C-alpha positions as CSV (number, residue, x, y, z in Angstrom):
1,M,143.5,69.0,10.6
2,S,145.2,65.9,9.3
3,F,145.4,62.6,11.2
4,G,148.1,61.1,8.9
5,D,147.9,58.2,6.7
6,Q,144.7,56.3,7.2
7,N,146.4,53.0,6.1
8,N,149.3,53.4,8.5
9,P,148.5,51.4,11.7
10,Y,151.1,53.6,13.5
11,G,149.7,56.9,12.5
12,Q,147.5,59.1,14.5
13,Q,143.9,57.7,14.5
14,P,140.8,59.8,14.2
15,P,139.0,60.6,17.5
16,Q,136.5,57.9,18.5
17,G,133.0,58.6,17.5
18,Q,134.0,60.3,14.2
19,P,133.7,58.3,11.0
20,G,136.9,57.6,9.2
21,Y,137.8,58.2,5.6
22,G,136.3,55.5,3.3
23,Y,133.7,54.3,5.8
24,P,130.0,55.0,4.9
25,Q,128.1,57.0,7.3
26,Q,125.2,55.1,8.9
27,A,122.0,56.7,10.1
28,P,120.9,55.9,13.7
29,Q,118.4,53.1,14.1
30,G,114.9,54.3,13.4
31,I,116.1,57.3,11.3
32,P,116.1,57.0,7.5
33,A,119.5,57.3,5.8
34,Q,118.1,59.3,2.9
35,P,118.0,63.1,3.5
36,G,114.7,64.9,3.3
37,Q,112.6,62.0,4.7
38,P,110.8,62.4,8.0
39,Y,112.0,60.8,11.2
40,A,111.0,57.2,11.4
41,P,110.3,56.2,15.1
42,F,111.6,53.1,16.6
43,P,109.3,50.1,16.0
44,Q,106.9,49.6,18.8
45,A,106.2,46.2,20.2
46,Q,102.9,44.7,19.2
47,G,100.9,42.9,21.8
48,G,97.7,42.9,23.7
49,Y,94.8,40.5,24.0
50,N,94.2,38.0,21.1
51,G,97.2,39.3,19.2
52,A,95.6,42.8,18.8
53,P,98.0,45.8,18.8
54,Y,97.9,48.1,21.8
55,G,95.2,50.7,21.3
56,Q,93.3,48.5,18.8
57,P,89.8,47.1,19.6
58,F,89.8,43.5,20.8
59,V,88.0,40.9,18.6
60,M,85.5,38.5,20.2
61,P,86.8,34.9,19.8
62,G,84.9,32.6,17.4
63,L,83.9,30.2,20.2
64,T,82.5,33.2,22.2
65,K,80.5,34.4,19.1
66,A,79.1,30.9,18.7
67,A,78.0,30.8,22.3
68,R,76.3,34.1,21.9
69,I,74.4,32.9,18.8
70,L,73.3,29.8,20.7
71,M,72.1,31.9,23.5
72,Y,69.8,33.7,21.1
73,V,68.7,30.3,19.8
74,I,67.7,29.1,23.2
75,A,65.9,32.3,23.9
76,G,64.1,32.1,20.6
77,V,63.0,28.5,21.3
78,H,61.4,29.6,24.6
79,V,59.6,32.4,22.8
80,V,58.1,29.8,20.5
81,L,57.2,27.6,23.5
82,A,55.5,30.5,25.2
83,G,53.4,31.0,22.1
84,L,52.5,27.3,21.9
85,F,51.4,27.2,25.5
86,A,49.3,30.4,25.0
87,A,47.7,28.8,21.9
88,A,46.9,25.7,24.0
89,I,45.0,27.9,26.5
90,A,43.1,29.5,23.7
91,A,42.2,26.0,22.3
92,I,40.9,24.9,25.7
93,D,38.7,28.0,25.9
94,D,37.3,27.3,22.5
95,A,36.6,23.6,23.3
96,V,34.8,24.6,26.5
97,E,32.8,27.2,24.7
98,K,31.6,24.7,22.1
99,E,31.1,21.6,24.3
100,G,30.3,23.2,27.6
101,S,31.8,22.3,30.9
102,N,28.7,21.2,32.9
103,G,29.0,18.1,35.0
104,T,31.5,16.4,37.2
105,V,34.4,14.0,36.8
106,R,35.4,11.2,39.1
107,T,38.9,11.1,40.4
108,A,41.0,8.0,41.2
109,N,39.9,8.2,44.8
110,G,36.3,8.1,43.8
111,E,35.6,11.7,44.5
112,E,33.6,13.8,42.1
113,V,35.1,17.1,41.0
114,D,33.5,19.9,39.0
115,V,34.7,20.0,35.4
116,D,35.2,23.8,35.6
117,T,37.6,23.3,38.5
118,V,39.6,20.8,36.6
119,I,39.8,23.0,33.5
120,D,40.8,26.1,35.5
121,A,43.5,24.1,37.2
122,G,44.9,22.9,33.9
123,K,44.8,26.4,32.5
124,G,46.6,27.7,35.5
125,V,49.5,25.2,35.0
126,I,49.8,26.2,31.3
127,V,49.8,29.9,32.2
128,F,52.7,29.2,34.6
129,F,54.7,27.6,31.8
130,V,53.9,30.5,29.5
131,L,55.3,33.0,32.0
132,L,58.3,30.8,32.8
133,A,59.2,30.4,29.1
134,A,58.8,34.2,28.6
135,V,61.0,35.1,31.5
136,F,63.6,32.5,30.5
137,A,63.7,34.0,26.9
138,I,64.1,37.5,28.3
139,I,67.0,36.5,30.5
140,G,68.7,34.7,27.6
141,I,68.4,37.8,25.3
142,I,69.8,40.1,28.0
143,L,72.8,37.8,28.5
144,A,73.5,37.5,24.8
145,V,73.3,41.3,24.3
146,R,75.8,41.7,27.2
147,Y,78.4,39.5,25.5
148,A,80.0,42.6,23.7
149,K,80.7,44.7,26.8
150,G,79.9,42.4,29.8
151,R,82.4,41.1,32.3
152,N,83.0,37.6,33.7
153,G,79.6,37.6,35.4
154,V,78.0,37.3,31.9
155,R,80.0,34.2,31.2
156,V,79.1,32.6,34.5
157,G,75.5,33.6,34.1
158,S,75.5,32.0,30.6
159,I,76.7,28.7,32.1
160,V,74.1,28.8,34.9
161,Y,71.4,29.7,32.3
162,S,72.4,26.9,30.0
163,S,72.3,24.5,32.9
164,F,68.6,25.3,33.4
165,G,68.3,25.1,29.7
166,I,69.3,21.5,29.8
167,I,66.5,20.8,32.3
168,S,64.0,22.8,30.1
169,G,65.1,20.8,27.1
170,L,64.5,17.5,28.8
171,I,61.0,18.6,29.9
172,T,59.9,20.1,26.6
173,S,61.6,17.5,24.3
174,V,58.1,16.1,23.4
175,V,56.9,19.5,22.1
176,Y,57.7,19.4,18.3
177,G,61.3,18.4,19.1
178,L,62.0,22.0,20.3
179,G,63.3,20.6,23.6
180,L,66.1,18.8,21.7
181,V,67.2,22.0,20.2
182,T,67.4,23.6,23.6
183,L,69.2,20.6,25.0
184,V,71.9,20.6,22.4
185,A,72.4,24.4,22.3
186,S,72.6,24.6,26.1
187,I,75.3,21.9,26.2
188,L,77.3,23.7,23.6
189,V,77.0,27.1,25.3
190,I,78.4,25.5,28.5
191,V,81.4,24.0,26.6
192,F,82.1,27.2,24.6
193,A,81.7,29.6,27.6
194,A,84.1,27.4,29.7
195,K,86.9,27.7,27.2
196,R,89.9,29.7,27.9
197,A,89.3,32.1,25.0
198,S,85.9,33.0,26.3
199,S,87.3,33.5,29.8
200,E,90.0,35.8,28.5
201,W,87.4,37.8,26.5
202,F,85.2,38.6,29.5
203,Q,88.2,39.3,31.7
204,R,90.0,41.5,29.1
205,P,91.3,44.9,30.3
206,R,89.1,47.9,29.7
207,Y,90.7,51.1,28.5
């Protein structure tokens, strides 16, 4: 069937939707123009948390990773402190065994107190600090491990934990400078965990 002269503006025009003579045929969007190639789907929009494509695993932000490492540091310092306190108890026992503990001591009020009673009281205080440091270290390790799959409660728990870490650092700053390490690390954890990137990480959607 002929549609007349293609260059004649008054001639019969081809039906709409059919390519005219001399015009290259274009493949639909997303389909390759070359024959024999498989269908190319339409480009999918990329998005998701932290720029990751949909369906791809999320990546923990750098600040959150740093906070996690510092949590391990704080826990490690308290493990060392627990060991030092335990060593102090052993040293007291050795000194008592060598020198003996017979006799009494006079208090500021002029009262006489048995030496064994004073030693046992001192050891009881040190044992309390050993247990406190050990529990504090265990909590820190649990929180740090939960950074990978934990929710926002882990972030809040890290901030509260580090707040107590600041107090612990101030109290133990005289012990080989370990308290200063705890103090600085605790402050940094609070700063990093409070950042928006860390908040988004712990509140990310789970699929």
